[in-house]
KEDRENPA-603752 format. One record per residue (C-alpha): x, y, z; residue number from 1. Coordinates in Angstrom, 2 decimals. Layout:
<nodes>
+---------+---------+---------+------+
:      px :      py :      pz : resi :
+---------+---------+---------+------+
:       X :       Y :       Z :  NUM :
...
+---------+---------+---------+------+
</nodes>
This chain:
<nodes>
+---------+---------+---------+------+
:      px :      py :      pz : resi :
+---------+---------+---------+------+
:   -9.76 :   25.91 :   -6.50 :    1 :
:   -6.50 :   24.85 :   -4.86 :    2 :
:   -8.15 :   24.86 :   -1.42 :    3 :
:  -10.86 :   22.53 :   -2.72 :    4 :
:   -8.19 :   20.10 :   -4.04 :    5 :
:   -6.46 :   20.14 :   -0.67 :    6 :
:   -9.74 :   19.60 :    1.09 :    7 :
:  -10.73 :   16.53 :   -0.91 :    8 :
:   -7.32 :   14.85 :   -1.18 :    9 :
:   -6.01 :   12.42 :    1.33 :   10 :
:   -2.64 :   13.00 :    2.89 :   11 :
:    0.07 :   10.45 :    2.65 :   12 :
:    0.16 :   10.32 :    6.44 :   13 :
:   -3.56 :    9.37 :    6.53 :   14 :
:   -3.10 :    6.64 :    3.98 :   15 :
:   -0.07 :    5.25 :    5.84 :   16 :
:   -1.89 :    5.29 :    9.12 :   17 :
:   -4.99 :    3.68 :    7.62 :   18 :
:   -2.83 :    1.00 :    6.00 :   19 :
:   -1.12 :    0.19 :    9.30 :   20 :
:   -4.52 :   -0.11 :   11.02 :   21 :
:   -5.83 :   -2.29 :    8.20 :   22 :
:   -2.73 :   -4.47 :    8.37 :   23 :
:   -3.11 :   -4.95 :   12.12 :   24 :
:   -6.75 :   -5.91 :   11.66 :   25 :
:   -5.87 :   -8.36 :    8.89 :   26 :
:   -3.08 :   -9.79 :   11.00 :   27 :
:   -5.41 :  -10.20 :   13.96 :   28 :
:   -7.96 :  -11.82 :   11.72 :   29 :
:   -5.35 :  -14.23 :   10.35 :   30 :
:   -4.77 :  -15.49 :   13.91 :   31 :
:   -8.31 :  -16.87 :   13.81 :   32 :
:   -7.14 :  -19.56 :   11.37 :   33 :
:   -4.41 :  -20.73 :   13.75 :   34 :
:   -2.04 :  -21.22 :   10.84 :   35 :
:    1.50 :  -19.92 :   11.17 :   36 :
:    2.13 :  -19.89 :    7.40 :   37 :
:   -1.13 :  -18.00 :    6.80 :   38 :
:   -0.29 :  -15.39 :    9.45 :   39 :
:    3.28 :  -15.04 :    8.16 :   40 :
:    1.83 :  -14.55 :    4.64 :   41 :
:   -0.44 :  -11.75 :    5.81 :   42 :
:    2.41 :  -10.16 :    7.74 :   43 :
:    4.86 :  -10.42 :    4.82 :   44 :
:    2.35 :   -9.18 :    2.30 :   45 :
:    1.33 :   -6.21 :    4.42 :   46 :
:    4.96 :   -5.32 :    5.03 :   47 :
:    5.81 :   -5.58 :    1.32 :   48 :
:    2.77 :   -3.52 :    0.30 :   49 :
:    3.63 :   -0.82 :    2.79 :   50 :
:    7.29 :   -0.63 :    1.75 :   51 :
:    6.27 :   -0.67 :   -1.92 :   52 :
:    3.86 :    2.21 :   -1.34 :   53 :
:    6.55 :    4.31 :    0.40 :   54 :
:    9.11 :    3.62 :   -2.31 :   55 :
:    6.60 :    4.41 :   -5.07 :   56 :
:    5.85 :    7.75 :   -3.41 :   57 :
:    9.55 :    8.59 :   -3.24 :   58 :
:   10.02 :    7.66 :   -6.90 :   59 :
:    7.08 :    9.79 :   -8.00 :   60 :
:    8.33 :   12.77 :   -5.98 :   61 :
:   11.85 :   12.34 :   -7.48 :   62 :
:   10.52 :   12.07 :  -11.04 :   63 :
:    8.32 :   15.12 :  -10.82 :   64 :
:   10.98 :   17.32 :   -9.21 :   65 :
:   13.95 :   16.68 :  -11.43 :   66 :
:   14.79 :   17.92 :  -14.89 :   67 :
:   14.33 :   15.71 :  -17.91 :   68 :
:   18.05 :   14.87 :  -18.10 :   69 :
:   18.01 :   13.58 :  -14.53 :   70 :
:   14.93 :   11.43 :  -15.04 :   71 :
:   16.71 :    8.47 :  -16.61 :   72 :
:   17.65 :    6.82 :  -13.27 :   73 :
:   14.33 :    7.59 :  -11.57 :   74 :
:   12.63 :    6.26 :  -14.71 :   75 :
:   14.41 :    2.93 :  -14.22 :   76 :
:   13.63 :    2.79 :  -10.48 :   77 :
:   10.03 :    1.57 :  -10.88 :   78 :
:   11.24 :   -1.35 :  -12.98 :   79 :
:   13.94 :   -2.16 :  -10.52 :   80 :
:   11.43 :   -1.91 :   -7.66 :   81 :
:    8.97 :   -4.18 :   -9.45 :   82 :
:   11.68 :   -6.75 :  -10.19 :   83 :
:   12.82 :   -6.73 :   -6.58 :   84 :
:    9.22 :   -7.09 :   -5.35 :   85 :
:    8.63 :   -9.98 :   -7.75 :   86 :
:   11.85 :  -11.64 :   -6.58 :   87 :
:   10.90 :  -11.30 :   -2.90 :   88 :
:    7.39 :  -12.71 :   -3.56 :   89 :
:    8.92 :  -15.58 :   -5.54 :   90 :
:   11.38 :  -16.41 :   -2.74 :   91 :
:    8.58 :  -16.30 :   -0.13 :   92 :
:    6.32 :  -18.57 :   -2.12 :   93 :
:    9.14 :  -20.91 :   -3.17 :   94 :
:   10.25 :  -21.36 :    0.47 :   95 :
:    6.68 :  -22.57 :    1.32 :   96 :
:    6.90 :  -20.78 :    4.66 :   97 :
:    4.10 :  -18.43 :    3.80 :   98 :
:    0.59 :  -19.22 :    2.60 :   99 :
:   -0.09 :  -17.75 :   -0.87 :  100 :
:   -3.61 :  -16.67 :    0.06 :  101 :
:   -2.31 :  -14.96 :    3.21 :  102 :
:    0.35 :  -13.22 :    1.11 :  103 :
:   -2.24 :  -11.92 :   -1.34 :  104 :
:   -4.45 :  -10.68 :    1.50 :  105 :
:   -1.51 :   -8.83 :    3.05 :  106 :
:   -0.50 :   -7.38 :   -0.30 :  107 :
:   -4.07 :   -6.06 :   -0.64 :  108 :
:   -3.90 :   -4.04 :    2.58 :  109 :
:   -3.42 :   -0.71 :    0.77 :  110 :
:   -6.22 :   -1.48 :   -1.66 :  111 :
:   -8.54 :   -2.33 :    1.18 :  112 :
:   -7.52 :    0.87 :    2.99 :  113 :
:   -8.15 :    3.08 :   -0.04 :  114 :
:  -11.52 :    1.40 :   -0.65 :  115 :
:  -12.61 :    1.91 :    2.96 :  116 :
:  -11.45 :    5.54 :    2.88 :  117 :
:  -13.39 :    6.19 :   -0.34 :  118 :
:  -16.53 :    4.57 :    1.18 :  119 :
:  -16.11 :    6.55 :    4.36 :  120 :
:  -15.72 :    9.81 :    2.39 :  121 :
:  -18.75 :    8.94 :    0.28 :  122 :
:  -21.11 :    8.10 :    3.16 :  123 :
:  -19.87 :   10.40 :    5.91 :  124 :
:  -18.70 :   13.53 :    4.11 :  125 :
:  -21.26 :   16.29 :    4.36 :  126 :
:  -22.05 :   17.55 :    0.81 :  127 :
:  -23.98 :   20.54 :    2.19 :  128 :
:  -20.82 :   21.77 :    4.02 :  129 :
:  -18.96 :   22.08 :    0.69 :  130 :
:  -21.57 :   24.34 :   -0.95 :  131 :
+---------+---------+---------+------+
</nodes>
């Protein structure tokens, strides 16, 4: 049973690599619009999403590995991370140096990666091989 779970799960390395590839493709696509604020928005959003994903992984690992008495600080970390992310997004949008649509597209890079990975697994994974 444990081998099957390992076989069907995606590694963190795979998700990170896929996200970087997706971000590069989104960034290259943003150059088509010839808008510096749009491209900066995609770049900033992809960077924030990637950093947010890494920090979230670290927080989850920390929360699941520590005793209940040591979980108070890690329990506050997601709130602190969210507040910091919201502040950075606010500053970026308030400065008007990045396009909001580009920022949203960049922030969606991990969601796009996970959706593409799920579709690839659905269409190209051999169900006969697992039986």
